[in-house]
C-alpha positions as CSV (number, residue, x, y, z in Angstrom):
1,M,-3.4,21.8,-7.2
2,T,-0.6,21.0,-4.8
3,L,-1.5,17.3,-4.7
4,A,-1.5,17.1,-8.5
5,V,1.8,18.9,-8.9
6,S,3.4,16.8,-6.1
7,G,2.2,13.6,-7.7
8,L,3.4,14.6,-11.1
9,L,6.8,15.7,-9.7
10,A,7.2,12.4,-8.0
11,L,6.3,10.5,-11.2
12,V,8.7,12.4,-13.4
13,L,11.4,12.2,-10.8
14,S,10.9,8.4,-10.5
15,V,11.0,7.9,-14.3
16,I,14.3,9.7,-14.5
17,L,15.8,8.2,-11.4
18,T,14.8,4.7,-12.5
19,A,16.6,5.2,-15.8
20,C,19.7,6.4,-13.9
21,C,19.5,3.3,-11.7
22,K,19.6,1.0,-14.7
23,K,23.0,2.5,-15.6
24,L,24.2,2.4,-12.1
25,A,23.2,-1.2,-11.8
26,S,25.2,-2.1,-14.9
27,R,28.3,-0.4,-13.5
28,L,27.9,-2.2,-10.1
29,Q,26.9,-5.5,-11.7
30,A,23.7,-5.4,-9.6
31,F,21.6,-7.9,-11.6
32,D,18.9,-10.3,-10.7
33,V,20.5,-13.6,-11.9
34,P,18.1,-16.3,-13.2
35,R,18.0,-19.7,-11.5
36,A,16.3,-23.0,-12.3
37,D,13.7,-22.5,-9.6
38,R,12.9,-18.9,-10.4
39,W,10.6,-17.3,-13.0
40,G,13.0,-15.0,-14.9
41,R,15.5,-16.2,-17.4
42,E,17.3,-13.0,-18.3
43,P,19.6,-10.9,-16.0
44,V,17.8,-7.7,-15.1
45,P,19.0,-4.7,-13.1
46,V,17.7,-4.8,-9.5
47,L,18.1,-1.2,-8.2
48,G,14.7,0.2,-9.0
49,G,13.9,0.4,-5.3
50,V,16.5,3.2,-5.0
51,A,14.5,5.3,-7.5
52,I,11.2,4.6,-5.7
53,F,12.7,5.6,-2.3
54,L,14.3,8.8,-3.6
55,A,11.2,9.8,-5.5
56,V,9.2,9.4,-2.3
57,L,11.8,11.0,0.0
58,I,12.8,14.1,-1.9
59,P,9.3,15.6,-2.4
60,N,8.4,14.7,1.2
61,L,11.4,16.5,2.4
62,F,10.4,19.6,0.4
63,F,7.1,19.6,2.3
64,F,8.7,18.4,5.6
65,S,7.4,21.3,7.6
66,A,3.8,20.4,6.7
67,L,4.2,16.8,8.0
68,D,3.3,16.0,11.6
69,A,5.2,13.6,13.9
70,P,3.6,10.4,12.8
71,M,4.3,11.1,9.1
72,R,8.0,11.9,10.0
73,I,8.2,8.6,11.9
74,L,6.8,6.8,8.9
75,L,9.5,8.3,6.7
76,A,12.2,7.5,9.2
77,G,11.1,3.9,9.6
78,G,10.8,3.5,5.8
79,S,14.3,4.8,5.4
80,V,15.7,2.2,7.7
81,I,13.7,-0.6,6.0
82,F,15.0,0.7,2.6
83,V,18.6,0.4,3.8
84,L,17.9,-3.1,5.1
85,G,16.6,-4.1,1.6
86,L,19.5,-2.4,-0.2
87,V,22.0,-4.3,1.9
88,D,20.3,-7.5,1.1
89,D,20.3,-6.7,-2.6
90,F,24.1,-6.6,-2.5
91,R,25.0,-8.9,0.3
92,P,22.2,-11.4,1.0
93,L,21.2,-11.6,4.6
94,E,19.7,-14.5,6.5
95,P,15.9,-14.5,6.6
96,R,16.0,-14.4,10.4
97,T,18.3,-11.4,10.4
98,K,16.0,-9.5,8.1
99,L,12.9,-10.4,10.2
100,V,14.6,-9.3,13.4
101,V,15.4,-5.9,11.9
102,Q,11.9,-5.6,10.5
103,V,10.4,-6.3,13.9
104,L,12.7,-3.8,15.6
105,V,11.8,-1.1,13.2
106,A,8.1,-1.9,13.4
107,A,8.3,-1.9,17.2
108,A,9.9,1.5,17.1
109,V,7.2,3.1,14.9
110,V,4.4,1.4,16.8
111,G,6.0,2.4,20.1
112,L,6.1,6.0,18.9
113,G,2.3,6.0,18.3
114,L,1.6,4.5,14.9
115,Q,-1.0,1.8,15.9
116,L,-4.2,0.1,14.9
117,R,-6.3,0.8,18.0
118,L,-8.8,-2.0,17.8
119,T,-9.3,-2.7,21.5
120,S,-9.1,-1.1,24.8
121,Y,-6.0,-3.1,25.7
122,P,-2.8,-1.2,24.7
123,L,-0.6,-4.4,24.6
124,L,-3.0,-6.2,22.3
125,N,-3.1,-3.1,20.0
126,V,0.7,-3.0,19.9
127,T,0.8,-6.7,19.0
128,I,-1.8,-6.4,16.2
129,S,0.1,-3.3,14.8
130,L,3.4,-5.2,14.8
131,V,1.9,-8.1,13.0
132,W,0.3,-5.7,10.5
133,V,3.5,-3.8,9.6
134,V,5.8,-6.8,9.5
135,G,3.2,-8.9,7.6
136,I,2.5,-6.3,4.9
137,V,6.3,-5.7,4.5
138,N,6.9,-9.3,3.8
139,A,3.7,-9.6,1.7
140,F,5.0,-7.2,-0.8
141,N,8.3,-8.9,-0.7
142,L,6.5,-12.1,-1.8
143,L,4.3,-10.3,-4.3
144,D,7.3,-8.9,-6.2
145,N,7.5,-11.9,-8.5
146,M,6.3,-10.9,-12.0
147,D,6.7,-7.8,-14.2
148,G,4.7,-4.9,-12.9
149,L,2.8,-6.9,-10.3
150,A,4.0,-5.4,-7.0
151,A,4.3,-1.9,-8.3
152,G,0.9,-1.9,-9.9
153,I,-0.8,-3.3,-6.8
154,A,1.0,-0.6,-4.8
155,V,-0.3,2.1,-7.1
156,I,-3.8,0.8,-6.8
157,A,-3.6,0.4,-3.0
158,G,-2.1,3.9,-2.7
159,G,-4.9,5.3,-4.8
160,F,-7.6,4.0,-2.6
161,R,-5.7,5.2,0.5
162,L,-5.5,8.6,-1.1
163,V,-9.3,8.7,-1.7
164,L,-9.9,7.9,2.0
165,F,-7.6,10.7,3.1
166,L,-9.4,13.1,0.7
167,I,-12.8,12.0,2.0
168,D,-11.8,13.0,5.5
169,G,-10.0,16.1,4.5
170,N,-6.6,14.9,5.7
171,G,-4.4,17.1,3.4
172,P,-0.9,16.2,4.6
173,E,-1.6,12.5,4.7
174,A,-3.1,12.8,1.2
175,L,0.1,14.5,0.1
176,M,2.2,11.6,1.3
177,A,-0.1,9.2,-0.5
178,V,0.0,11.0,-3.8
179,I,3.8,11.3,-3.7
180,F,4.0,7.6,-3.2
181,I,1.6,6.9,-6.0
182,G,3.6,9.1,-8.4
183,A,6.9,7.5,-7.4
184,T,5.6,4.0,-7.8
185,A,3.9,4.7,-11.1
186,G,7.1,6.3,-12.4
187,F,9.0,3.1,-11.6
188,L,6.1,1.0,-13.2
189,V,6.9,2.7,-16.5
190,H,10.1,0.8,-16.6
191,N,8.9,-2.3,-14.7
192,R,5.8,-3.2,-16.8
193,H,6.1,-6.3,-19.1
194,P,8.8,-6.9,-20.3
195,A,10.5,-5.3,-17.3
196,S,13.8,-3.6,-17.8
197,I,14.5,-3.2,-14.1
198,Y,13.2,-4.8,-10.8
199,M,12.7,-3.0,-7.5
200,G,14.7,-5.5,-5.5
201,D,14.3,-6.0,-1.8
202,A,15.1,-2.3,-1.3
203,G,11.9,-1.4,-3.2
204,S,9.6,-4.2,-2.1
205,L,10.4,-3.8,1.6
206,F,10.0,0.0,1.5
207,V,6.8,-0.1,-0.5
208,G,5.3,-2.6,1.9
209,F,6.3,-0.6,4.9
210,Y,5.1,2.6,3.5
211,L,1.7,1.3,2.6
212,A,1.3,-0.4,6.0
213,G,2.2,2.8,7.6
214,L,-0.3,4.8,5.7
215,S,-3.0,2.8,7.5
216,L,-1.6,4.0,10.8
217,I,-1.3,7.7,10.4
218,G,-4.0,10.3,11.0
219,D,-7.0,10.1,13.4
220,W,-9.6,9.3,10.6
221,P,-9.9,5.5,11.2
222,Y,-11.0,5.8,14.8
223,S,-14.2,7.7,14.1
224,R,-16.1,4.8,12.3
225,G,-15.5,1.6,14.3
226,I,-13.9,-1.7,13.4
227,A,-14.8,-1.5,9.7
228,S,-12.5,1.5,9.3
229,V,-9.7,0.3,11.6
230,L,-9.3,-3.2,10.3
231,V,-11.6,-4.2,7.5
232,V,-10.8,-1.3,5.2
233,P,-7.0,-1.6,5.4
234,V,-7.3,-5.4,4.8
235,L,-9.5,-4.9,1.8
236,I,-7.2,-2.3,0.3
237,L,-4.2,-4.7,0.6
238,L,-6.1,-7.9,0.0
239,V,-4.0,-9.1,-2.9
240,P,-0.7,-9.1,-1.1
241,I,-2.4,-10.7,1.9
242,F,-3.9,-13.4,-0.4
243,E,-0.5,-14.0,-1.9
244,T,1.1,-14.5,1.4
245,T,-1.6,-16.8,2.7
246,L,-1.4,-18.9,-0.5
247,V,2.4,-19.2,-0.5
248,T,2.5,-19.9,3.3
249,V,-0.1,-22.6,3.3
250,T,1.1,-24.4,0.1
251,R,4.7,-24.4,1.3
252,R,3.7,-25.7,4.7
253,L,1.7,-28.5,3.1
254,T,4.7,-29.5,0.9
255,H,7.1,-29.2,3.9
256,R,9.1,-26.3,2.4
257,R,10.4,-23.3,4.2
258,I,8.4,-20.1,3.5
259,S,11.7,-18.3,2.9
260,E,12.7,-20.6,0.0
261,G,12.5,-19.6,-3.6
262,G,10.1,-21.1,-6.0
263,R,7.7,-20.6,-8.9
264,D,4.6,-21.2,-6.7
265,H,3.2,-17.8,-6.4
266,A,-0.4,-16.8,-7.3
267,S,0.8,-15.1,-10.5
268,H,2.9,-18.1,-11.6
269,R,0.0,-20.5,-10.9
270,L,-2.3,-18.4,-13.0
271,V,0.1,-18.6,-15.9
272,L,0.3,-22.4,-15.5
273,L,-3.5,-22.4,-15.7
274,G,-3.3,-20.8,-19.1
275,L,-3.1,-17.0,-18.7
276,S,-0.4,-15.0,-20.2
277,E,1.9,-13.1,-17.8
278,Q,0.2,-9.9,-18.6
279,G,-3.2,-11.6,-18.1
280,A,-2.1,-13.0,-14.7
281,V,-1.0,-9.5,-13.6
282,M,-4.2,-7.9,-14.9
283,A,-6.3,-10.5,-13.1
284,L,-4.7,-9.6,-9.8
285,Y,-5.1,-5.9,-10.6
286,A,-8.8,-6.6,-11.1
287,V,-9.0,-8.3,-7.7
288,A,-7.2,-5.3,-6.1
289,L,-9.5,-2.8,-7.7
290,G,-12.6,-4.8,-6.7
291,S,-11.5,-5.2,-3.1
292,G,-10.5,-1.5,-3.0
293,F,-13.9,-0.3,-4.2
294,L,-15.5,-2.6,-1.6
295,A,-13.3,-0.9,1.0
296,L,-14.6,2.5,0.0
297,L,-18.2,1.3,0.1
298,S,-17.6,-0.2,3.6
299,Y,-16.1,3.1,4.8
300,R,-18.8,5.3,3.4
301,Y,-21.9,3.2,4.1
302,G,-20.8,1.0,6.9
303,L,-19.8,-2.6,7.3
304,S,-23.4,-3.8,7.8
305,R,-24.3,-2.8,4.2
306,T,-21.4,-4.5,2.6
307,A,-21.0,-7.6,4.8
308,V,-22.6,-9.8,2.2
309,L,-20.3,-8.6,-0.6
310,I,-17.3,-9.1,1.6
311,V,-18.4,-12.6,2.4
312,F,-18.8,-13.4,-1.3
313,L,-15.4,-11.9,-2.0
314,G,-13.9,-14.0,0.7
315,L,-15.5,-17.2,-0.6
316,G,-14.4,-16.3,-4.2
317,L,-10.8,-15.9,-3.1
318,A,-11.0,-19.1,-1.0
319,I,-12.2,-21.0,-4.1
320,L,-9.5,-19.4,-6.2
321,G,-6.9,-20.3,-3.6
322,V,-7.9,-23.9,-3.6
323,R,-7.8,-24.0,-7.4
324,L,-4.4,-22.4,-7.6
325,A,-3.0,-24.7,-4.8
326,A,-4.0,-27.7,-6.9
327,V,-1.7,-26.6,-9.7
328,G,1.4,-27.8,-7.7
329,P,2.3,-29.4,-5.5
330,D,5.8,-28.6,-6.7
331,L,5.9,-26.0,-9.5
332,D,9.7,-26.2,-9.6
333,D,9.1,-29.5,-11.5
334,V,6.7,-27.9,-14.0
335,A,8.2,-26.8,-17.3
336,R,7.4,-23.2,-18.0
337,P,6.5,-22.4,-21.6
338,E,9.2,-20.6,-23.6
339,S,6.7,-17.9,-24.5
340,Q,6.8,-16.9,-20.8
341,A,10.6,-16.9,-20.6
342,D,10.9,-13.1,-20.2
343,G,8.9,-12.9,-17.0
344,T,10.4,-12.0,-13.7
345,R,10.8,-13.8,-10.5
346,S,10.6,-12.4,-7.0
347,S,13.0,-9.6,-6.6
348,A,16.2,-10.7,-5.1
349,S,19.9,-9.9,-4.9
350,P,22.2,-10.0,-7.8
351,T,23.7,-13.2,-6.4
352,E,22.1,-16.5,-5.9
353,V,20.2,-16.6,-2.6
354,E,17.8,-19.0,-1.0
355,T,15.1,-16.5,0.1
356,D,12.1,-15.9,-2.0
357,R,11.1,-12.3,-1.4
C-alpha cells in the first residue's frame, strides 16, 4: 500500500509541478528554440526537469529516515547533477565542463560505495562503475530527442528495476524506484506527442543518473553472479545504450563531434524510414519492453537459459543499427516532412548551443 500511495503521490505532484513549470518557463523565457539542424520547429518550454526532480525529491525526503546511506548518496549525487543540467539550460556550458562535473560526481558516489563489483580488483570495479554512471547519464541526454521518448523509456526501465527490487524484498529501494516512476510518468502526461514541455538537460541528466544509481544500490545483485551485476542492468537500459552507440559510431564515421547537434538519432532515422513520430517512439518502447523482460528472465532463471535469446536480440539490434546508419550519412541535409514538424529535438537550453544532449 505504501508503494502504491507513494507512486501515486509522485505522479500527481509531477503533473501539477510540470504545469507550473510551463508557466515559470514562459515568465523566464526558458524555451527550446528551433534550429535548422534540430528536430523541433516550435519553441517549447524546457523546465520539465525541475518538476521531475522535485517530484522525486519531495516524497523521498518524506521517507528519508527509511533510506540507508547508499540511497541518500544517490539522492545527493542526483541533486548535484540536476543543478548542473539546470545551469546548462539557462547558460550553456562547454561539453568538456559538463563531462568533468559528471565524472567528479560519479567518482564521489562510487568512492562512497555505490559500485558494480564485477571483479576482485577494486580499482577495476571503480573504473567500470564510473563508466557506467557517466555513460548512462549521457545516454539519456542523447535519448531526449523526440516527444515522450526519454521519459517513456525511463518509466519502462524504472518499472523493471522496481520488479527486481520487489523480487528480492528490497522495500526501501523499491520505494525509491516507484517514486521515480510516478514522477517521470507525471511529466510524460505533458511530454507525450505533441509535447507541451521538454525536460531539458536538468531532467535528462538527472533521470540518467538516477537510473544508473538504482543499479548500484542494495546488495541484491551480488548474489547471482555476472548476469545480475552486468547483463541485467544493460538489458534494462538497452535502448539508451543502443542510441549512444549508434550516434557515436555514425558521427565518428562522418568526422563529426559527438557533442554536435543533429537529426541523426535512432528515432529520427526511424521517421525517415517511414514511421510516424509516435510510431518511432513506440518502436523503441517495444525494444525497451522486450529487453526488460529478457532481463527478468535472465535474473530469475540464469544467464545460461537466456543466452540464446540475448544473442538474437544483440544480432537484431546490430542489423537495425546498420539499417539506420545507412539512412545518413548526413541527416541535416535531408528534408523532414512537414507532417513531422511538431516533433522535438534533443533537449537543450533556450538559447542556441552546439551540444546535442
